[in-house]
CHARMM internal coordinates of N, CA and C (Angstrom, degrees):
IC EDIT
DIST 1 N 1 CA 1.4353
DIST 1 CA 1 C 1.5274
ANGL 1 N 1 CA 1 C 109.34
DIST 1 C 2 N 1.3074
ANGL 1 CA 1 C 2 N 118.08
DIHE 1 N 1 CA 1 C 2 N 127.76
DIST 2 N 2 CA 1.4595
ANGL 1 C 2 N 2 CA 121.01
DIHE 1 CA 1 C 2 N 2 CA 177.91
DIST 2 CA 2 C 1.5170
ANGL 2 N 2 CA 2 C 109.92
DIHE 1 C 2 N 2 CA 2 C -82.26
DIST 2 C 3 N 1.3102
ANGL 2 CA 2 C 3 N 115.37
DIHE 2 N 2 CA 2 C 3 N 137.50
DIST 3 N 3 CA 1.4538
ANGL 2 C 3 N 3 CA 120.20
DIHE 2 CA 2 C 3 N 3 CA 177.63
DIST 3 CA 3 C 1.5241
ANGL 3 N 3 CA 3 C 109.35
DIHE 2 C 3 N 3 CA 3 C -98.81
DIST 3 C 4 N 1.3082
ANGL 3 CA 3 C 4 N 116.54
DIHE 3 N 3 CA 3 C 4 N 129.71
DIST 4 N 4 CA 1.4462
ANGL 3 C 4 N 4 CA 121.43
DIHE 3 CA 3 C 4 N 4 CA 177.22
DIST 4 CA 4 C 1.5239
ANGL 4 N 4 CA 4 C 109.18
DIHE 3 C 4 N 4 CA 4 C -79.45
DIST 4 C 5 N 1.3016
ANGL 4 CA 4 C 5 N 116.65
DIHE 4 N 4 CA 4 C 5 N 148.01
DIST 5 N 5 CA 1.4565
ANGL 4 C 5 N 5 CA 121.00
DIHE 4 CA 4 C 5 N 5 CA 177.73
DIST 5 CA 5 C 1.5196
ANGL 5 N 5 CA 5 C 111.06
DIHE 4 C 5 N 5 CA 5 C -58.39
DIST 5 C 6 N 1.3227
ANGL 5 CA 5 C 6 N 116.51
DIHE 5 N 5 CA 5 C 6 N 138.02
DIST 6 N 6 CA 1.4620
ANGL 5 C 6 N 6 CA 123.35
DIHE 5 CA 5 C 6 N 6 CA 177.46
DIST 6 CA 6 C 1.5256
ANGL 6 N 6 CA 6 C 113.59
DIHE 5 C 6 N 6 CA 6 C 60.82
DIST 6 C 7 N 1.2947
ANGL 6 CA 6 C 7 N 117.13
DIHE 6 N 6 CA 6 C 7 N 19.44
DIST 7 N 7 CA 1.4600
ANGL 6 C 7 N 7 CA 120.32
DIHE 6 CA 6 C 7 N 7 CA 178.61
DIST 7 CA 7 C 1.5144
ANGL 7 N 7 CA 7 C 109.47
DIHE 6 C 7 N 7 CA 7 C -102.25
DIST 7 C 8 N 1.2968
ANGL 7 CA 7 C 8 N 115.63
DIHE 7 N 7 CA 7 C 8 N 127.58
DIST 8 N 8 CA 1.4608
ANGL 7 C 8 N 8 CA 119.97
DIHE 7 CA 7 C 8 N 8 CA 178.70
DIST 8 CA 8 C 1.5239
ANGL 8 N 8 CA 8 C 109.65
DIHE 7 C 8 N 8 CA 8 C -90.23
DIST 8 C 9 N 1.3269
ANGL 8 CA 8 C 9 N 117.06
DIHE 8 N 8 CA 8 C 9 N 131.82
DIST 9 N 9 CA 1.4654
ANGL 8 C 9 N 9 CA 118.66
DIHE 8 CA 8 C 9 N 9 CA 176.10
DIST 9 CA 9 C 1.5258
ANGL 9 N 9 CA 9 C 109.56
DIHE 8 C 9 N 9 CA 9 C -67.74
DIST 9 C 10 N 1.3073
ANGL 9 CA 9 C 10 N 115.39
DIHE 9 N 9 CA 9 C 10 N 154.91
DIST 10 N 10 CA 1.4675
ANGL 9 C 10 N 10 CA 121.98
DIHE 9 CA 9 C 10 N 10 CA 177.61
DIST 10 CA 10 C 1.5212
ANGL 10 N 10 CA 10 C 107.90
DIHE 9 C 10 N 10 CA 10 C -123.69
DIST 10 C 11 N 1.3246
ANGL 10 CA 10 C 11 N 116.12
DIHE 10 N 10 CA 10 C 11 N 161.56
DIST 11 N 11 CA 1.4585
ANGL 10 C 11 N 11 CA 119.76
DIHE 10 CA 10 C 11 N 11 CA 179.39
DIST 11 CA 11 C 1.5149
ANGL 11 N 11 CA 11 C 111.56
DIHE 10 C 11 N 11 CA 11 C -91.87
DIST 11 C 12 N 1.3048
ANGL 11 CA 11 C 12 N 114.98
DIHE 11 N 11 CA 11 C 12 N 134.45
DIST 12 N 12 CA 1.4547
ANGL 11 C 12 N 12 CA 122.09
DIHE 11 CA 11 C 12 N 12 CA 168.83
DIST 12 CA 12 C 1.5312
ANGL 12 N 12 CA 12 C 104.60
DIHE 11 C 12 N 12 CA 12 C -66.67
DIST 12 C 13 N 1.3234
ANGL 12 CA 12 C 13 N 118.00
DIHE 12 N 12 CA 12 C 13 N 121.63
DIST 13 N 13 CA 1.4677
ANGL 12 C 13 N 13 CA 121.03
DIHE 12 CA 12 C 13 N 13 CA -174.90
DIST 13 CA 13 C 1.5198
ANGL 13 N 13 CA 13 C 113.24
DIHE 12 C 13 N 13 CA 13 C -66.87
DIST 13 C 14 N 1.3144
ANGL 13 CA 13 C 14 N 117.32
DIHE 13 N 13 CA 13 C 14 N -20.89
DIST 14 N 14 CA 1.4645
ANGL 13 C 14 N 14 CA 120.23
DIHE 13 CA 13 C 14 N 14 CA -176.87
DIST 14 CA 14 C 1.5266
ANGL 14 N 14 CA 14 C 111.27
DIHE 13 C 14 N 14 CA 14 C -86.05
DIST 14 C 15 N 1.3252
ANGL 14 CA 14 C 15 N 117.76
DIHE 14 N 14 CA 14 C 15 N -55.85
DIST 15 N 15 CA 1.4650
ANGL 14 C 15 N 15 CA 120.88
DIHE 14 CA 14 C 15 N 15 CA -175.34
DIST 15 CA 15 C 1.5268
ANGL 15 N 15 CA 15 C 112.95
DIHE 14 C 15 N 15 CA 15 C -101.66
DIST 15 C 16 N 1.3302
ANGL 15 CA 15 C 16 N 116.42
DIHE 15 N 15 CA 15 C 16 N -7.57
DIST 16 N 16 CA 1.4631
ANGL 15 C 16 N 16 CA 124.24
DIHE 15 CA 15 C 16 N 16 CA 178.20
DIST 16 CA 16 C 1.5228
ANGL 16 N 16 CA 16 C 113.96
DIHE 15 C 16 N 16 CA 16 C 68.05
DIST 16 C 17 N 1.3080
ANGL 16 CA 16 C 17 N 117.51
DIHE 16 N 16 CA 16 C 17 N 17.59
DIST 17 N 17 CA 1.4653
ANGL 16 C 17 N 17 CA 121.73
DIHE 16 CA 16 C 17 N 17 CA 174.40
DIST 17 CA 17 C 1.5290
ANGL 17 N 17 CA 17 C 108.67
DIHE 16 C 17 N 17 CA 17 C -75.46
DIST 17 C 18 N 1.3262
ANGL 17 CA 17 C 18 N 117.27
DIHE 17 N 17 CA 17 C 18 N 144.23
DIST 18 N 18 CA 1.4578
ANGL 17 C 18 N 18 CA 120.28
DIHE 17 CA 17 C 18 N 18 CA 175.61
DIST 18 CA 18 C 1.5237
ANGL 18 N 18 CA 18 C 109.13
DIHE 17 C 18 N 18 CA 18 C -78.35
DIST 18 C 19 N 1.3302
ANGL 18 CA 18 C 19 N 115.97
DIHE 18 N 18 CA 18 C 19 N 132.64
DIST 19 N 19 CA 1.4628
ANGL 18 C 19 N 19 CA 121.38
DIHE 18 CA 18 C 19 N 19 CA 179.22
DIST 19 CA 19 C 1.5249
ANGL 19 N 19 CA 19 C 109.71
DIHE 18 C 19 N 19 CA 19 C -132.89
DIST 19 C 20 N 1.2963
ANGL 19 CA 19 C 20 N 115.36
DIHE 19 N 19 CA 19 C 20 N 155.87
DIST 20 N 20 CA 1.4532
ANGL 19 C 20 N 20 CA 122.35
DIHE 19 CA 19 C 20 N 20 CA 176.20
DIST 20 CA 20 C 1.5299
ANGL 20 N 20 CA 20 C 108.28
DIHE 19 C 20 N 20 CA 20 C -90.26
DIST 20 C 21 N 1.3197
ANGL 20 CA 20 C 21 N 118.79
DIHE 20 N 20 CA 20 C 21 N 129.38
DIST 21 N 21 CA 1.4650
ANGL 20 C 21 N 21 CA 119.77
DIHE 20 CA 20 C 21 N 21 CA 176.71
DIST 21 CA 21 C 1.5318
ANGL 21 N 21 CA 21 C 112.72
DIHE 20 C 21 N 21 CA 21 C -57.58
DIST 21 C 22 N 1.3116
ANGL 21 CA 21 C 22 N 117.09
DIHE 21 N 21 CA 21 C 22 N -30.68
DIST 22 N 22 CA 1.4605
ANGL 21 C 22 N 22 CA 121.18
DIHE 21 CA 21 C 22 N 22 CA -178.87
DIST 22 CA 22 C 1.5201
ANGL 22 N 22 CA 22 C 112.75
DIHE 21 C 22 N 22 CA 22 C -72.27
DIST 22 C 23 N 1.3184
ANGL 22 CA 22 C 23 N 117.14
DIHE 22 N 22 CA 22 C 23 N -36.40
DIST 23 N 23 CA 1.4657
ANGL 22 C 23 N 23 CA 119.99
DIHE 22 CA 22 C 23 N 23 CA -174.15
DIST 23 CA 23 C 1.5314
ANGL 23 N 23 CA 23 C 113.42
DIHE 22 C 23 N 23 CA 23 C -115.30
DIST 23 C 24 N 1.3221
ANGL 23 CA 23 C 24 N 117.60
DIHE 23 N 23 CA 23 C 24 N 11.59
DIST 24 N 24 CA 1.4710
ANGL 23 C 24 N 24 CA 120.74
DIHE 23 CA 23 C 24 N 24 CA -179.88
DIST 24 CA 24 C 1.5243
ANGL 24 N 24 CA 24 C 110.23
DIHE 23 C 24 N 24 CA 24 C -56.93
DIST 24 C 25 N 1.3145
ANGL 24 CA 24 C 25 N 116.00
DIHE 24 N 24 CA 24 C 25 N 144.48
DIST 25 N 25 CA 1.4641
ANGL 24 C 25 N 25 CA 121.10
DIHE 24 CA 24 C 25 N 25 CA -179.05
DIST 25 CA 25 C 1.5268
ANGL 25 N 25 CA 25 C 111.79
DIHE 24 C 25 N 25 CA 25 C -70.69
DIST 25 C 26 N 1.3361
ANGL 25 CA 25 C 26 N 116.67
DIHE 25 N 25 CA 25 C 26 N -26.28
DIST 26 N 26 CA 1.4615
ANGL 25 C 26 N 26 CA 120.56
DIHE 25 CA 25 C 26 N 26 CA -178.79
DIST 26 CA 26 C 1.5210
ANGL 26 N 26 CA 26 C 108.98
DIHE 25 C 26 N 26 CA 26 C -154.63
DIST 26 C 27 N 1.3212
ANGL 26 CA 26 C 27 N 114.34
DIHE 26 N 26 CA 26 C 27 N 155.94
DIST 27 N 27 CA 1.4558
ANGL 26 C 27 N 27 CA 119.40
DIHE 26 CA 26 C 27 N 27 CA 174.62
DIST 27 CA 27 C 1.5203
ANGL 27 N 27 CA 27 C 109.10
DIHE 26 C 27 N 27 CA 27 C -148.18
DIST 27 C 28 N 1.3098
ANGL 27 CA 27 C 28 N 115.16
DIHE 27 N 27 CA 27 C 28 N 167.48
DIST 28 N 28 CA 1.4559
ANGL 27 C 28 N 28 CA 120.42
DIHE 27 CA 27 C 28 N 28 CA 176.91
DIST 28 CA 28 C 1.5308
ANGL 28 N 28 CA 28 C 107.83
DIHE 27 C 28 N 28 CA 28 C -147.98
DIST 28 C 29 N 1.3093
ANGL 28 CA 28 C 29 N 115.29
DIHE 28 N 28 CA 28 C 29 N 143.70
DIST 29 N 29 CA 1.4564
ANGL 28 C 29 N 29 CA 121.88
DIHE 28 CA 28 C 29 N 29 CA 174.70
DIST 29 CA 29 C 1.5142
ANGL 29 N 29 CA 29 C 105.80
DIHE 28 C 29 N 29 CA 29 C -101.57
DIST 29 C 30 N 1.3248
ANGL 29 CA 29 C 30 N 117.02
DIHE 29 N 29 CA 29 C 30 N 115.44
DIST 30 N 30 CA 1.4618
ANGL 29 C 30 N 30 CA 121.27
DIHE 29 CA 29 C 30 N 30 CA -174.32
DIST 30 CA 30 C 1.5253
ANGL 30 N 30 CA 30 C 109.06
DIHE 29 C 30 N 30 CA 30 C -136.13
DIST 30 C 31 N 1.2951
ANGL 30 CA 30 C 31 N 116.53
DIHE 30 N 30 CA 30 C 31 N 124.44
DIST 31 N 31 CA 1.4606
ANGL 30 C 31 N 31 CA 124.07
DIHE 30 CA 30 C 31 N 31 CA 178.97
DIST 31 CA 31 C 1.5300
ANGL 31 N 31 CA 31 C 112.81
DIHE 30 C 31 N 31 CA 31 C 48.64
DIST 31 C 32 N 1.3280
ANGL 31 CA 31 C 32 N 115.76
DIHE 31 N 31 CA 31 C 32 N 46.31
DIST 32 N 32 CA 1.4475
ANGL 31 C 32 N 32 CA 121.17
DIHE 31 CA 31 C 32 N 32 CA 174.38
DIST 32 CA 32 C 1.5161
ANGL 32 N 32 CA 32 C 116.55
DIHE 31 C 32 N 32 CA 32 C 82.92
DIST 32 C 33 N 1.3199
ANGL 32 CA 32 C 33 N 117.54
DIHE 32 N 32 CA 32 C 33 N 8.54
DIST 33 N 33 CA 1.4661
ANGL 32 C 33 N 33 CA 121.16
DIHE 32 CA 32 C 33 N 33 CA 179.95
DIST 33 CA 33 C 1.5236
ANGL 33 N 33 CA 33 C 110.24
DIHE 32 C 33 N 33 CA 33 C -135.12
DIST 33 C 34 N 1.3419
ANGL 33 CA 33 C 34 N 114.52
DIHE 33 N 33 CA 33 C 34 N 152.57
DIST 34 N 34 CA 1.4569
ANGL 33 C 34 N 34 CA 120.34
DIHE 33 CA 33 C 34 N 34 CA 173.25
DIST 34 CA 34 C 1.5155
ANGL 34 N 34 CA 34 C 109.78
DIHE 33 C 34 N 34 CA 34 C -94.81
DIST 34 C 35 N 1.3393
ANGL 34 CA 34 C 35 N 115.89
DIHE 34 N 34 CA 34 C 35 N 139.76
DIST 35 N 35 CA 1.4580
ANGL 34 C 35 N 35 CA 123.19
DIHE 34 CA 34 C 35 N 35 CA 174.55
DIST 35 CA 35 C 1.5241
ANGL 35 N 35 CA 35 C 106.80
DIHE 34 C 35 N 35 CA 35 C -126.01
DIST 35 C 36 N 1.3212
ANGL 35 CA 35 C 36 N 116.01
DIHE 35 N 35 CA 35 C 36 N 141.30
DIST 36 N 36 CA 1.4630
ANGL 35 C 36 N 36 CA 122.12
DIHE 35 CA 35 C 36 N 36 CA -173.36
DIST 36 CA 36 C 1.5271
ANGL 36 N 36 CA 36 C 110.64
DIHE 35 C 36 N 36 CA 36 C -118.29
DIST 36 C 37 N 1.3369
ANGL 36 CA 36 C 37 N 115.60
DIHE 36 N 36 CA 36 C 37 N 145.88
DIST 37 N 37 CA 1.4586
ANGL 36 C 37 N 37 CA 121.37
DIHE 36 CA 36 C 37 N 37 CA -173.83
DIST 37 CA 37 C 1.5201
ANGL 37 N 37 CA 37 C 111.38
DIHE 36 C 37 N 37 CA 37 C -134.09
DIST 37 C 38 N 1.3360
ANGL 37 CA 37 C 38 N 115.41
DIHE 37 N 37 CA 37 C 38 N 150.64
DIST 38 N 38 CA 1.4629
ANGL 37 C 38 N 38 CA 121.28
DIHE 37 CA 37 C 38 N 38 CA -179.45
DIST 38 CA 38 C 1.5243
ANGL 38 N 38 CA 38 C 111.79
DIHE 37 C 38 N 38 CA 38 C -74.35
DIST 38 C 39 N 1.3382
ANGL 38 CA 38 C 39 N 116.66
DIHE 38 N 38 CA 38 C 39 N -22.95
DIST 39 N 39 CA 1.4618
ANGL 38 C 39 N 39 CA 121.07
DIHE 38 CA 38 C 39 N 39 CA -176.74
DIST 39 CA 39 C 1.5294
ANGL 39 N 39 CA 39 C 109.75
DIHE 38 C 39 N 39 CA 39 C -154.00
DIST 39 C 40 N 1.3116
ANGL 39 CA 39 C 40 N 114.90
DIHE 39 N 39 CA 39 C 40 N 158.03
DIST 40 N 40 CA 1.4602
ANGL 39 C 40 N 40 CA 120.54
DIHE 39 CA 39 C 40 N 40 CA 178.19
DIST 40 CA 40 C 1.5336
ANGL 40 N 40 CA 40 C 111.05
DIHE 39 C 40 N 40 CA 40 C -60.25
DIST 40 C 41 N 1.3307
ANGL 40 CA 40 C 41 N 117.50
DIHE 40 N 40 CA 40 C 41 N -32.65
DIST 41 N 41 CA 1.4672
ANGL 40 C 41 N 41 CA 120.93
DIHE 40 CA 40 C 41 N 41 CA 179.55
DIST 41 CA 41 C 1.5353
ANGL 41 N 41 CA 41 C 111.07
DIHE 40 C 41 N 41 CA 41 C -62.61
DIST 41 C 42 N 1.3287
ANGL 41 CA 41 C 42 N 117.17
DIHE 41 N 41 CA 41 C 42 N -38.69
DIST 42 N 42 CA 1.4706
ANGL 41 C 42 N 42 CA 120.02
DIHE 41 CA 41 C 42 N 42 CA 177.36
DIST 42 CA 42 C 1.5240
ANGL 42 N 42 CA 42 C 110.45
DIHE 41 C 42 N 42 CA 42 C -67.60
DIST 42 C 43 N 1.3178
ANGL 42 CA 42 C 43 N 116.85
DIHE 42 N 42 CA 42 C 43 N -39.80
DIST 43 N 43 CA 1.4649
ANGL 42 C 43 N 43 CA 120.49
DIHE 42 CA 42 C 43 N 43 CA 177.02
DIST 43 CA 43 C 1.5205
ANGL 43 N 43 CA 43 C 110.58
DIHE 42 C 43 N 43 CA 43 C -60.20
DIST 43 C 44 N 1.3238
ANGL 43 CA 43 C 44 N 116.68
DIHE 43 N 43 CA 43 C 44 N -45.13
DIST 44 N 44 CA 1.4652
ANGL 43 C 44 N 44 CA 121.15
DIHE 43 CA 43 C 44 N 44 CA 179.89
DIST 44 CA 44 C 1.5300
ANGL 44 N 44 CA 44 C 111.34
DIHE 43 C 44 N 44 CA 44 C -63.12
DIST 44 C 45 N 1.3281
ANGL 44 CA 44 C 45 N 117.00
DIHE 44 N 44 CA 44 C 45 N -40.91
DIST 45 N 45 CA 1.4710
ANGL 44 C 45 N 45 CA 120.72
DIHE 44 CA 44 C 45 N 45 CA 177.68
DIST 45 CA 45 C 1.5284
ANGL 45 N 45 CA 45 C 109.89
DIHE 44 C 45 N 45 CA 45 C -61.87
DIST 45 C 46 N 1.3270
ANGL 45 CA 45 C 46 N 117.26
DIHE 45 N 45 CA 45 C 46 N -42.95
DIST 46 N 46 CA 1.4642
ANGL 45 C 46 N 46 CA 121.77
DIHE 45 CA 45 C 46 N 46 CA 177.76
DIST 46 CA 46 C 1.5264
ANGL 46 N 46 CA 46 C 110.27
DIHE 45 C 46 N 46 CA 46 C -59.57
DIST 46 C 47 N 1.3174
ANGL 46 CA 46 C 47 N 116.87
DIHE 46 N 46 CA 46 C 47 N -46.10
DIST 47 N 47 CA 1.4635
ANGL 46 C 47 N 47 CA 120.63
DIHE 46 CA 46 C 47 N 47 CA -177.94
DIST 47 CA 47 C 1.5263
ANGL 47 N 47 CA 47 C 113.07
DIHE 46 C 47 N 47 CA 47 C -66.25
DIST 47 C 48 N 1.3180
ANGL 47 CA 47 C 48 N 118.23
DIHE 47 N 47 CA 47 C 48 N -23.11
DIST 48 N 48 CA 1.4707
ANGL 47 C 48 N 48 CA 121.59
DIHE 47 CA 47 C 48 N 48 CA 176.84
DIST 48 CA 48 C 1.5278
ANGL 48 N 48 CA 48 C 111.18
DIHE 47 C 48 N 48 CA 48 C -66.16
DIST 48 C 49 N 1.3482
ANGL 48 CA 48 C 49 N 116.70
DIHE 48 N 48 CA 48 C 49 N -36.16
DIST 49 N 49 CA 1.4634
ANGL 48 C 49 N 49 CA 121.04
DIHE 48 CA 48 C 49 N 49 CA -178.47
DIST 49 CA 49 C 1.5331
ANGL 49 N 49 CA 49 C 110.48
DIHE 48 C 49 N 49 CA 49 C -156.11
DIST 49 C 50 N 1.3318
ANGL 49 CA 49 C 50 N 117.34
DIHE 49 N 49 CA 49 C 50 N 70.69
DIST 50 N 50 CA 1.4672
ANGL 49 C 50 N 50 CA 120.51
DIHE 49 CA 49 C 50 N 50 CA -175.43
DIST 50 CA 50 C 1.5298
ANGL 50 N 50 CA 50 C 113.48
DIHE 49 C 50 N 50 CA 50 C -56.04
DIST 50 C 51 N 1.2929
ANGL 50 CA 50 C 51 N 118.13
DIHE 50 N 50 CA 50 C 51 N -40.72
DIST 51 N 51 CA 1.4642
ANGL 50 C 51 N 51 CA 120.52
DIHE 50 CA 50 C 51 N 51 CA -175.71
DIST 51 CA 51 C 1.5297
ANGL 51 N 51 CA 51 C 112.62
DIHE 50 C 51 N 51 CA 51 C -63.64
DIST 51 C 52 N 1.3095
ANGL 51 CA 51 C 52 N 117.53
DIHE 51 N 51 CA 51 C 52 N -30.44
DIST 52 N 52 CA 1.4608
ANGL 51 C 52 N 52 CA 120.14
DIHE 51 CA 51 C 52 N 52 CA 176.90
DIST 52 CA 52 C 1.5319
ANGL 52 N 52 CA 52 C 110.40
DIHE 51 C 52 N 52 CA 52 C -61.47
DIST 52 C 53 N 1.3213
ANGL 52 CA 52 C 53 N 116.69
DIHE 52 N 52 CA 52 C 53 N -43.36
DIST 53 N 53 CA 1.4622
ANGL 52 C 53 N 53 CA 120.81
DIHE 52 CA 52 C 53 N 53 CA -179.21
DIST 53 CA 53 C 1.5255
ANGL 53 N 53 CA 53 C 112.05
DIHE 52 C 53 N 53 CA 53 C -76.84
DIST 53 C 54 N 1.3154
ANGL 53 CA 53 C 54 N 117.35
DIHE 53 N 53 CA 53 C 54 N -35.64
DIST 54 N 54 CA 1.4626
ANGL 53 C 54 N 54 CA 120.49
DIHE 53 CA 53 C 54 N 54 CA -178.50
DIST 54 CA 54 C 1.5193
ANGL 54 N 54 CA 54 C 112.68
DIHE 53 C 54 N 54 CA 54 C -69.50
DIST 54 C 55 N 1.2997
ANGL 54 CA 54 C 55 N 117.99
DIHE 54 N 54 CA 54 C 55 N -33.33
DIST 55 N 55 CA 1.4689
ANGL 54 C 55 N 55 CA 120.69
DIHE 54 CA 54 C 55 N 55 CA 178.30
DIST 55 CA 55 C 1.5226
ANGL 55 N 55 CA 55 C 110.71
DIHE 54 C 55 N 55 CA 55 C -59.74
DIST 55 C 56 N 1.3117
ANGL 55 CA 55 C 56 N 116.73
DIHE 55 N 55 CA 55 C 56 N -34.84
DIST 56 N 56 CA 1.4612
ANGL 55 C 56 N 56 CA 121.58
DIHE 55 CA 55 C 56 N 56 CA -178.21
DIST 56 CA 56 C 1.5206
ANGL 56 N 56 CA 56 C 112.34
DIHE 55 C 56 N 56 CA 56 C -83.98
DIST 56 C 57 N 1.3406
ANGL 56 CA 56 C 57 N 117.67
DIHE 56 N 56 CA 56 C 57 N -22.84
DIST 57 N 57 CA 1.4676
ANGL 56 C 57 N 57 CA 121.15
DIHE 56 CA 56 C 57 N 57 CA -170.83
DIST 57 CA 57 C 1.5166
ANGL 57 N 57 CA 57 C 112.90
DIHE 56 C 57 N 57 CA 57 C -135.56
DIST 57 C 58 N 1.2812
ANGL 57 CA 57 C 58 N 119.18
DIHE 57 N 57 CA 57 C 58 N 46.76
DIST 58 N 58 CA 1.4663
ANGL 57 C 58 N 58 CA 121.81
DIHE 57 CA 57 C 58 N 58 CA -176.95
DIST 58 CA 58 C 1.5222
ANGL 58 N 58 CA 58 C 113.42
DIHE 57 C 58 N 58 CA 58 C -54.23
DIST 58 C 59 N 1.3147
ANGL 58 CA 58 C 59 N 119.51
DIHE 58 N 58 CA 58 C 59 N -34.63
DIST 59 N 59 CA 1.4585
ANGL 58 C 59 N 59 CA 121.80
DIHE 58 CA 58 C 59 N 59 CA -174.82
DIST 59 CA 59 C 1.5203
ANGL 59 N 59 CA 59 C 114.34
DIHE 58 C 59 N 59 CA 59 C -76.75
DIST 59 C 60 N 1.3177
ANGL 59 CA 59 C 60 N 120.42
DIHE 59 N 59 CA 59 C 60 N -4.65
DIST 60 N 60 CA 1.4602
ANGL 59 C 60 N 60 CA 120.82
DIHE 59 CA 59 C 60 N 60 CA -172.32
DIST 60 CA 60 C 1.5216
ANGL 60 N 60 CA 60 C 115.41
DIHE 59 C 60 N 60 CA 60 C -97.19
DIST 60 C 61 N 1.3008
ANGL 60 CA 60 C 61 N 119.72
DIHE 60 N 60 CA 60 C 61 N 4.58
DIST 61 N 61 CA 1.4572
ANGL 60 C 61 N 61 CA 120.76
DIHE 60 CA 60 C 61 N 61 CA 176.22
DIST 61 CA 61 C 1.5180
ANGL 61 N 61 CA 61 C 110.44
DIHE 60 C 61 N 61 CA 61 C -81.59
DIST 61 C 62 N 1.2903
ANGL 61 CA 61 C 62 N 117.11
DIHE 61 N 61 CA 61 C 62 N 148.82
DIST 62 N 62 CA 1.4478
ANGL 61 C 62 N 62 CA 121.76
DIHE 61 CA 61 C 62 N 62 CA 179.92
DIST 62 CA 62 C 1.5072
ANGL 62 N 62 CA 62 C 110.24
DIHE 61 C 62 N 62 CA 62 C -125.28
DIST 62 C 63 N 1.3132
ANGL 62 CA 62 C 63 N 116.26
DIHE 62 N 62 CA 62 C 63 N 127.74
DIST 63 N 63 CA 1.4623
ANGL 62 C 63 N 63 CA 120.64
DIHE 62 CA 62 C 63 N 63 CA 177.76
DIST 63 CA 63 C 1.5190
ANGL 63 N 63 CA 63 C 108.90
DIHE 62 C 63 N 63 CA 63 C -77.14
DIST 63 C 64 N 1.3251
ANGL 63 CA 63 C 64 N 116.65
DIHE 63 N 63 CA 63 C 64 N 146.67
DIST 64 N 64 CA 1.4618
ANGL 63 C 64 N 64 CA 119.21
DIHE 63 CA 63 C 64 N 64 CA 178.48
DIST 64 CA 64 C 1.5162
ANGL 64 N 64 CA 64 C 110.78
DIHE 63 C 64 N 64 CA 64 C -66.20
DIST 64 C 65 N 1.3096
ANGL 64 CA 64 C 65 N 116.02
DIHE 64 N 64 CA 64 C 65 N 152.93
DIST 65 N 65 CA 1.4635
ANGL 64 C 65 N 65 CA 121.15
DIHE 64 CA 64 C 65 N 65 CA 179.23
DIST 65 CA 65 C 1.5020
ANGL 65 N 65 CA 65 C 110.96
DIHE 64 C 65 N 65 CA 65 C -83.35
END
COOR INIT
IC SEED 1 N 1 CA 1 C
IC BUILD
C-alpha cells in the first residue's frame, strides 16, 4: 500500500488493520463520517452491525472535507 504524504493511516474498525484513506479497498459513509476498510469483507461486516463497531472505536470516523 502506498502512503500519501502527510496522510495519517486510520484503523479498519472490523479487523483493526491500519489503512490509508487514499488506497483503502473499501469505504462507507455512515452518519456523516467516512470509514475505511482493508477489504470489502470488512466493509460488509461493518454494515451488518455498525453500532457494534462504533461503540468500540468512536474516535476513528472521519468527516468529509
